[in-house]
Each structure stands twice: as structure tokens, then as C-alpha cells.
MMTF fields as JSON, N, C-alpha, C and O atoms, coordinates in Angstrom:
{
  "mmtfVersion": "1.0.0",
  "mmtfProducer": "UNKNOWN",
  "numBonds": 435,
  "numAtoms": 436,
  "numGroups": 109,
  "numChains": 1,
  "numModels": 1,
  "chainsPerModel": [1],
  "groupsPerChain": [109],
  "chainIdList": ["A"],
  "bondAtomList": [4, 2, 8, 6, 12, 10, 16, 14, 20, 18, 24, 22, 28, 26, 32, 30, 36, 34, 40, 38, 44, 42, 48, 46, 52, 50, 56, 54, 60, 58, 64, 62, 68, 66, 72, 70, 76, 74, 80, 78, 84, 82, 88, 86, 92, 90, 96, 94, 100, 98, 104, 102, 108, 106, 112, 110, 116, 114, 120, 118, 124, 122, 128, 126, 132, 130, 136, 134, 140, 138, 144, 142, 148, 146, 152, 150, 156, 154, 160, 158, 164, 162, 168, 166, 172, 170, 176, 174, 180, 178, 184, 182, 188, 186, 192, 190, 196, 194, 200, 198, 204, 202, 208, 206, 212, 210, 216, 214, 220, 218, 224, 222, 228, 226, 232, 230, 236, 234, 240, 238, 244, 242, 248, 246, 252, 250, 256, 254, 260, 258, 264, 262, 268, 266, 272, 270, 276, 274, 280, 278, 284, 282, 288, 286, 292, 290, 296, 294, 300, 298, 304, 302, 308, 306, 312, 310, 316, 314, 320, 318, 324, 322, 328, 326, 332, 330, 336, 334, 340, 338, 344, 342, 348, 346, 352, 350, 356, 354, 360, 358, 364, 362, 368, 366, 372, 370, 376, 374, 380, 378, 384, 382, 388, 386, 392, 390, 396, 394, 400, 398, 404, 402, 408, 406, 412, 410, 416, 414, 420, 418, 424, 422, 428, 426, 432, 430],
  "bondOrderList": [1, 1, 1, 1, 1, 1, 1, 1, 1, 1, 1, 1, 1, 1, 1, 1, 1, 1, 1, 1, 1, 1, 1, 1, 1, 1, 1, 1, 1, 1, 1, 1, 1, 1, 1, 1, 1, 1, 1, 1, 1, 1, 1, 1, 1, 1, 1, 1, 1, 1, 1, 1, 1, 1, 1, 1, 1, 1, 1, 1, 1, 1, 1, 1, 1, 1, 1, 1, 1, 1, 1, 1, 1, 1, 1, 1, 1, 1, 1, 1, 1, 1, 1, 1, 1, 1, 1, 1, 1, 1, 1, 1, 1, 1, 1, 1, 1, 1, 1, 1, 1, 1, 1, 1, 1, 1, 1, 1],
  "groupList": [{"groupName": "UNK", "atomNameList": ["N", "CA", "C", "O"], "elementList": ["N", "C", "C", "O"], "formalChargeList": [0, 0, 0, 0], "bondAtomList": [1, 0, 2, 1, 3, 2], "bondOrderList": [1, 1, 2], "singleLetterCode": "X", "chemCompType": "L-PEPTIDE LINKING"}],
  "groupTypeList": [0, 0, 0, 0, 0, 0, 0, 0, 0, 0, 0, 0, 0, 0, 0, 0, 0, 0, 0, 0, 0, 0, 0, 0, 0, 0, 0, 0, 0, 0, 0, 0, 0, 0, 0, 0, 0, 0, 0, 0, 0, 0, 0, 0, 0, 0, 0, 0, 0, 0, 0, 0, 0, 0, 0, 0, 0, 0, 0, 0, 0, 0, 0, 0, 0, 0, 0, 0, 0, 0, 0, 0, 0, 0, 0, 0, 0, 0, 0, 0, 0, 0, 0, 0, 0, 0, 0, 0, 0, 0, 0, 0, 0, 0, 0, 0, 0, 0, 0, 0, 0, 0, 0, 0, 0, 0, 0, 0, 0],
  "groupIdList": [1, 2, 3, 4, 5, 6, 7, 8, 9, 10, 11, 12, 13, 14, 15, 16, 17, 18, 19, 20, 21, 22, 23, 24, 25, 26, 27, 28, 29, 30, 31, 32, 33, 34, 35, 36, 37, 38, 39, 40, 41, 42, 43, 44, 45, 46, 47, 48, 49, 50, 51, 52, 53, 54, 55, 56, 57, 58, 59, 60, 61, 62, 63, 64, 65, 66, 67, 68, 69, 70, 71, 72, 73, 74, 75, 76, 77, 78, 79, 80, 81, 82, 83, 84, 85, 86, 87, 88, 89, 90, 91, 92, 93, 94, 95, 96, 97, 98, 99, 100, 101, 102, 103, 104, 105, 106, 107, 108, 109],
  "secStructList": [7, 7, 2, 2, 2, 2, 2, 2, 2, 2, 2, 2, 2, 2, 2, 1, 1, 7, 7, 7, 2, 2, 2, 2, 2, 2, 2, 2, 6, 1, 7, 2, 2, 2, 2, 2, 2, 2, 2, 2, 2, 2, 2, 2, 7, 1, 1, 7, 7, 1, 7, 2, 2, 2, 2, 2, 2, 2, 2, 2, 2, 6, 6, 7, 7, 6, 6, 7, 7, 7, 7, 7, 7, 7, 2, 2, 2, 2, 2, 2, 2, 2, 2, 2, 2, 2, 2, 6, 6, 7, 7, 2, 2, 2, 2, 2, 2, 2, 2, 2, 2, 2, 2, 2, 2, 6, 7, 7, 7],
  "xCoordList": [17.601, 18.9, 19.965, 19.976, 20.854, 21.908, 23.085, 23.118, 24.032, 25.149, 25.972, 26.343, 26.264, 27.106, 26.422, 27.077, 25.14, 24.406, 24.388, 24.493, 24.254, 24.247, 25.61, 25.682, 26.685, 28.028, 28.204, 28.715, 27.784, 27.861, 27.105, 27.594, 25.927, 25.089, 25.721, 25.751, 26.223, 26.82, 28.129, 28.477, 28.859, 30.072, 29.707, 30.37, 28.658, 28.206, 27.814, 28.122, 27.143, 26.727, 27.946, 27.984, 28.937, 30.117, 31.024, 31.64, 31.118, 32.114, 31.518, 32.217, 30.247, 29.588, 30.222, 30.16, 30.838, 31.411, 31.024, 30.543, 31.247, 30.981, 32.159, 33.307, 31.912, 33.019, 33.685, 33.019, 35.001, 35.745, 35.691, 35.245, 36.143, 36.198, 37.142, 36.88, 38.237, 39.181, 38.514, 38.704, 37.742, 37.047, 36.001, 35.838, 35.296, 34.312, 34.985, 34.447, 36.155, 36.833, 37.385, 37.377, 37.869, 38.358, 37.246, 37.438, 36.094, 35.003, 34.072, 33.374, 34.062, 33.102, 33.209, 32.206, 34.413, 34.607, 34.457, 34.501, 34.279, 34.178, 32.738, 31.798, 32.581, 31.245, 30.688, 31.438, 29.395, 28.774, 29.008, 29.196, 28.999, 29.279, 30.673, 30.869, 31.639, 33.018, 33.091, 33.794, 32.376, 32.332, 31.81, 32.368, 30.755, 30.198, 31.218, 31.334, 31.956, 32.983, 34.068, 34.478, 34.525, 35.578, 35.12, 35.866, 33.904, 33.403, 33.137, 33.254, 32.785, 32.647, 34.005, 34.099, 35.053, 36.393, 36.833, 37.443, 36.522, 36.84, 36.148, 36.758, 34.892, 34.089, 34.574, 34.554, 35.009, 35.421, 36.897, 37.379, 37.604, 39.021, 39.206, 38.47, 40.189, 40.347, 40.678, 40.314, 41.349, 41.679, 40.958, 40.384, 40.991, 40.367, 41.142, 42.369, 40.432, 41.064, 41.124, 40.098, 42.321, 42.487, 42.462, 42.079, 42.869, 42.929, 42.182, 42.796, 40.866, 40.084, 40.539, 40.455, 41.026, 41.471, 42.623, 42.624, 43.607, 44.746, 44.354, 44.846, 43.471, 42.987, 42.317, 42.61, 41.419, 40.692, 41.619, 41.494, 42.546, 43.489, 44.303, 44.478, 44.799, 45.596, 44.744, 45.2, 43.512, 42.618, 42.342, 42.267, 42.193, 41.952, 43.213, 43.166, 44.348, 45.626, 46.017, 46.494, 45.813, 46.235, 45.103, 45.268, 43.962, 42.817, 42.407, 42.249, 42.237, 41.774, 40.374, 39.576, 40.103, 38.785, 38.194, 38.941, 36.867, 36.261, 36.793, 36.981, 37.022, 37.565, 39.063, 39.612, 39.738, 41.16, 41.344, 40.667, 42.248, 42.548, 43.738, 44.788, 43.588, 44.721, 45.907, 45.747, 47.087, 48.302, 48.779, 48.774, 49.188, 49.786, 51.196, 51.959, 51.532, 52.827, 53.787, 53.396, 55.032, 56.094, 56.638, 57.464, 56.168, 56.543, 58.045, 58.605, 58.697, 60.141, 60.861, 61.752, 60.475, 61.081, 60.728, 61.576, 59.473, 59.05, 59.819, 60.229, 60.019, 60.785, 62.236, 62.838, 62.806, 64.182, 64.298, 65.275, 63.303, 63.315, 63.236, 63.927, 62.389, 62.291, 63.626, 64.057, 64.285, 65.589, 66.619, 67.456, 66.557, 67.447, 67.31, 68.309, 66.07, 65.852, 66.274, 66.805, 66.049, 66.423, 67.943, 68.445, 68.685, 70.153, 70.66, 71.778, 69.845, 70.219, 69.688, 69.7, 69.224, 68.847, 67.36, 66.969, 66.536, 65.09, 64.579, 65.109, 63.559, 62.88, 62.041, 61.787, 61.605, 60.76, 59.513, 59.115, 58.897, 57.696, 58.03, 57.296, 59.153, 59.569, 59.928, 59.611, 60.591, 60.966, 59.719, 59.649, 58.732, 57.485, 56.774, 56.246, 56.769, 56.139, 56.863, 56.219, 58.19, 58.961, 58.675, 58.556, 58.564, 58.251, 56.856, 56.651, 55.895, 54.522, 54.466, 53.776, 55.181, 55.205, 55.835, 55.367, 56.896, 57.522, 56.595, 56.576, 55.816, 54.848, 53.799, 53.414, 53.33, 52.308, 52.841, 52.092, 54.142, 54.748, 55.177, 55.607, 55.056, 55.406, 56.817, 57.288, 57.518, 58.866, 58.782, 57.75, 59.835, 59.887, 58.939, 58.79, 58.295, 57.422, 56.102, 55.236],
  "yCoordList": [-57.044, -56.676, -57.473, -57.5, -58.118, -58.882, -57.961, -56.791, -58.508, -57.717, -57.09, -55.92, -57.842, -57.328, -56.178, -55.212, -56.283, -55.197, -53.965, -52.835, -54.189, -53.079, -52.381, -51.154, -53.168, -52.586, -51.743, -50.625, -52.272, -51.504, -50.187, -49.14, -50.242, -49.048, -47.999, -46.818, -48.414, -47.436, -46.887, -45.733, -47.706, -47.212, -46.125, -45.091, -46.365, -45.365, -44.062, -42.974, -44.175, -42.994, -42.238, -41.008, -42.969, -42.34, -41.699, -40.668, -42.292, -41.826, -41.283, -40.64, -41.534, -41.166, -41.849, -41.336, -43.025, -43.845, -45.302, -45.671, -46.109, -47.546, -48.244, -47.9, -49.211, -49.952, -50.877, -51.467, -50.99, -51.921, -53.313, -53.485, -54.281, -55.65, -55.722, -56.449, -54.969, -54.963, -54.418, -54.955, -53.364, -52.794, -53.77, -53.933, -54.415, -55.419, -56.533, -56.99, -56.972, -58.059, -57.569, -58.319, -56.308, -55.759, -55.667, -56.028, -55.186, -54.923, -56.116, -56.191, -57.039, -58.135, -59.056, -59.621, -59.218, -60.144, -59.482, -60.154, -58.167, -57.436, -57.387, -57.544, -57.169, -56.959, -55.66, -54.716, -55.614, -54.455, -53.179, -52.112, -53.27, -52.098, -51.546, -50.332, -52.446, -52.023, -51.355, -50.358, -51.893, -51.291, -49.862, -48.951, -49.665, -48.325, -47.381, -46.224, -47.874, -47.053, -46.644, -45.484, -47.612, -47.333, -46.319, -45.407, -46.478, -45.548, -44.168, -43.164, -44.103, -42.816, -42.116, -40.917, -42.859, -42.281, -41.818, -40.758, -42.615, -42.239, -40.933, -40.033, -40.838, -39.649, -38.423, -37.315, -38.61, -37.493, -37.13, -36.238, -37.807, -37.513, -36.035, -35.49, -35.38, -33.942, -33.551, -32.462, -34.41, -34.143, -35.119, -36.106, -34.835, -35.741, -37.056, -37.061, -38.149, -39.467, -39.894, -40.189, -39.924, -40.242, -41.741, -42.178, -42.521, -43.974, -44.637, -45.017, -44.78, -45.365, -46.766, -47.14, -47.557, -48.916, -48.867, -49.59, -48.009, -47.887, -47.337, -47.799, -46.355, -45.775, -46.856, -46.994, -47.618, -48.652, -49.776, -50.279, -50.17, -51.234, -50.808, -51.591, -49.563, -49.068, -48.94, -49.266, -48.469, -48.319, -49.677, -49.786, -50.702, -52.05, -52.587, -53.11, -52.458, -52.973, -52.33, -53.008, -51.02, -50.296, -50.126, -49.443, -50.742, -50.743, -49.337, -49.055, -48.456, -47.109, -47.163, -48.044, -46.204, -46.081, -44.724, -43.782, -44.603, -43.295, -42.234, -42.487, -41.073, -39.99, -39.833, -38.782, -40.868, -40.753, -40.025, -40.328, -39.084, -38.393, -39.089, -39.219, -39.539, -40.2, -39.247, -38.062, -39.783, -38.99, -39.003, -40.043, -37.846, -37.78, -38.348, -37.967, -39.257, -39.915, -39.338, -38.943, -39.296, -38.976, -40.32, -40.943, -40.751, -42.086, -42.216, -43.295, -41.136, -41.201, -41.547, -42.396, -40.892, -41.16, -42.561, -43.274, -42.945, -44.272, -45.361, -46.35, -45.196, -46.172, -46.209, -47.281, -45.05, -45.006, -45.748, -46.457, -45.582, -46.286, -47.793, -48.556, -48.224, -49.658, -50.194, -51.27, -49.454, -49.89, -49.969, -50.872, -49.026, -49.029, -50.35, -50.988, -50.751, -51.999, -53.219, -54.179, -53.196, -54.342, -54.496, -55.618, -53.375, -53.464, -54.082, -54.595, -54.03, -54.618, -56.037, -56.576, -56.639, -58.041, -58.337, -59.503, -57.317, -57.535, -57.976, -57.562, -58.808, -59.138, -57.919, -57.055, -57.828, -56.687, -56.548, -55.433, -57.667, -57.613, -57.107, -56.298, -57.593, -57.147, -55.661, -54.937, -55.212, -53.805, -52.933, -51.9, -53.339, -52.588, -52.522, -51.479, -53.648, -53.699, -52.777, -52.084, -52.763, -51.906, -50.432, -49.64, -50.063, -48.675, -48.313, -47.226, -49.224, -48.95, -48.822, -47.946, -49.682, -49.597, -48.282, -47.653, -47.871, -46.597, -45.431, -44.48, -45.493, -44.428, -44.352, -43.262, -45.517, -45.533, -44.974, -44.396, -45.154, -44.643, -43.187, -42.562, -42.643, -41.248, -41.037, -39.9, -42.122, -41.987, -41.681, -41.92, -41.163, -40.936, -39.838, -38.832, -40.046, -39.019, -38.984, -38.184],
  "zCoordList": [22.039, 21.507, 22.258, 23.489, 21.514, 22.184, 22.551, 22.168, 23.287, 23.815, 22.698, 22.794, 21.642, 20.57, 19.82, 19.429, 19.627, 18.98, 19.886, 19.41, 21.186, 22.142, 22.171, 22.231, 22.127, 22.098, 20.842, 20.908, 19.704, 18.457, 18.586, 18.163, 19.164, 19.287, 20.206, 19.861, 21.366, 22.276, 21.706, 21.958, 20.938, 20.283, 19.269, 19.194, 18.499, 17.526, 18.226, 17.739, 19.354, 20.112, 20.634, 20.586, 21.13, 21.727, 20.684, 20.957, 19.49, 18.516, 17.224, 16.441, 16.997, 15.744, 14.535, 13.418, 14.772, 13.705, 13.945, 15.017, 12.925, 13.038, 13.706, 13.424, 14.579, 15.194, 14.176, 13.324, 14.278, 13.424, 14.047, 15.182, 13.299, 13.84, 15.037, 15.994, 14.982, 16.104, 17.368, 18.459, 17.213, 18.373, 18.884, 20.093, 17.974, 18.401, 19.192, 20.201, 18.744, 19.455, 20.799, 21.776, 20.859, 22.127, 23.167, 24.328, 22.745, 23.687, 23.898, 24.909, 22.951, 22.997, 24.19, 24.626, 24.728, 25.845, 27.213, 28.243, 27.216, 28.485, 28.97, 28.19, 30.251, 30.81, 30.231, 29.979, 30.025, 29.388, 30.196, 29.613, 31.521, 32.363, 32.08, 32.024, 31.9, 31.614, 30.241, 30.074, 29.267, 27.931, 28.032, 27.42, 28.795, 28.965, 29.612, 29.209, 30.616, 31.257, 30.256, 30.209, 29.459, 28.485, 27.447, 27.091, 26.968, 25.963, 26.558, 25.856, 27.826, 28.501, 28.565, 28.3, 28.913, 28.96, 27.576, 27.434, 26.559, 25.184, 24.83, 24.251, 25.175, 24.864, 25.624, 25.089, 26.867, 27.708, 27.579, 28.276, 26.705, 26.526, 26.19, 25.368, 26.823, 26.621, 25.179, 24.735, 24.461, 23.065, 22.156, 22.615, 20.865, 19.903, 19.874, 19.766, 19.97, 19.927, 18.465, 17.852, 17.917, 16.494, 16.224, 15.139, 17.214, 17.055, 18.208, 19.206, 18.081, 19.182, 19.568, 20.738, 18.591, 18.917, 19.91, 20.906, 19.636, 20.532, 21.892, 22.921, 21.896, 23.147, 23.997, 25.185, 23.376, 24.12, 24.569, 25.686, 23.702, 24.054, 25.28, 26.213, 25.276, 26.403, 27.661, 28.757, 27.509, 28.666, 29.314, 30.538, 28.488, 29.019, 29.674, 30.787, 28.98, 29.479, 30.804, 31.714, 30.907, 32.108, 33.119, 34.129, 32.85, 33.761, 34.196, 35.384, 33.19, 33.487, 34.073, 33.755, 34.928, 35.551, 35.192, 34.927, 35.179, 34.888, 35.852, 37.042, 35.32, 36.119, 35.958, 36.286, 35.455, 35.198, 33.867, 32.884, 33.849, 32.601, 31.966, 32.595, 30.724, 30.067, 29.957, 29.665, 30.195, 30.087, 28.645, 27.986, 28.165, 26.838, 26.951, 27.839, 26.051, 26.112, 25.099, 24.0, 25.479, 24.544, 24.062, 24.729, 22.904, 22.406, 22.194, 22.386, 21.804, 21.582, 22.893, 22.912, 23.965, 25.264, 25.75, 26.287, 25.558, 25.989, 25.24, 25.847, 23.932, 23.154, 23.608, 23.663, 23.933, 24.422, 25.754, 25.992, 26.612, 27.898, 27.686, 28.361, 26.744, 26.449, 25.942, 26.357, 25.049, 24.537, 25.67, 25.686, 26.615, 27.771, 28.538, 28.869, 28.816, 29.551, 28.732, 29.291, 27.434, 26.603, 26.534, 26.463, 26.554, 26.568, 27.873, 27.931, 28.897, 30.18, 30.348, 31.455, 29.265, 29.295, 29.426, 29.472, 29.485, 29.557, 28.191, 27.16, 28.188, 26.933, 26.531, 27.37, 25.266, 24.872, 25.742, 26.079, 26.108, 26.953, 28.35, 28.918, 28.904, 30.238, 30.235, 31.178, 29.166, 29.048, 28.979, 29.644, 28.179, 28.059, 29.414, 29.798, 30.13, 31.45, 32.43, 33.218, 32.388, 33.29, 33.016, 33.951, 31.749, 31.399, 31.896, 32.434, 31.717, 32.173, 33.69, 34.213, 34.395, 35.859, 36.305, 37.254, 35.616, 35.937, 35.7, 36.482, 34.619, 34.319, 35.413, 35.836, 35.878, 36.928, 38.247, 39.034, 38.477, 39.711, 39.57, 40.54, 38.34, 38.129, 37.649, 37.599, 37.287, 36.76, 35.286, 34.66, 34.729, 33.278, 32.872, 33.565, 31.731, 31.145, 31.848, 31.495]
}
């Protein structure tokens, strides 16, 4: 069994659904151990994960580790914070990064 087939299989086990092309592309470039960690976090999420692509994308971007409980976000507040930074001259990417750094430090939501 090659890596891509194995990723498909463990995704099916974790979610009881078929992986989309987006999920295949997100997970395909990662080490298999990391894929297993991400799918374990997906499976152990305290609430139902309605959008696995977004969950996995965020877990990869923010380098979540097993045992971390994902924080529920208030998107309205997060968007307001991004707009605040953009009004002060930040680019959209810089504003998003500033909000994420603030979240990691415990600021904001």
C-alpha cells in the first residue's frame, strides 16, 4: 500500500467519509506520522467537526499537537480584530498573523 492509499484509509477510519481532493492535497505532503496526529485530533475533537478541510488546514497552519484542545473561535470578533489592524496599515496577511499571534498569547477571544 502506498502512502496516498494509506492516508485515504486512515481518513476513512477517522471520519467514516471519503477524503476530498482538498484533503488529499493538504495531507499528501506531510509525513505519515503527522497525518496520523492530525486525524487523531480531528477524531478527538470535543464537538462535531462540520468542515474537516478547515479544521485540518488550521491544525497544520497553527501546528497543533496531540492533546491540544482546539479553541472555539468567535469569527465575528476575529474579523473585527483583523479590520482593526488593516485600518492601521497592516496588509490582510499581516493582520491575520497579528490576530493569530494574539490568540496564541491569550489576547482577544
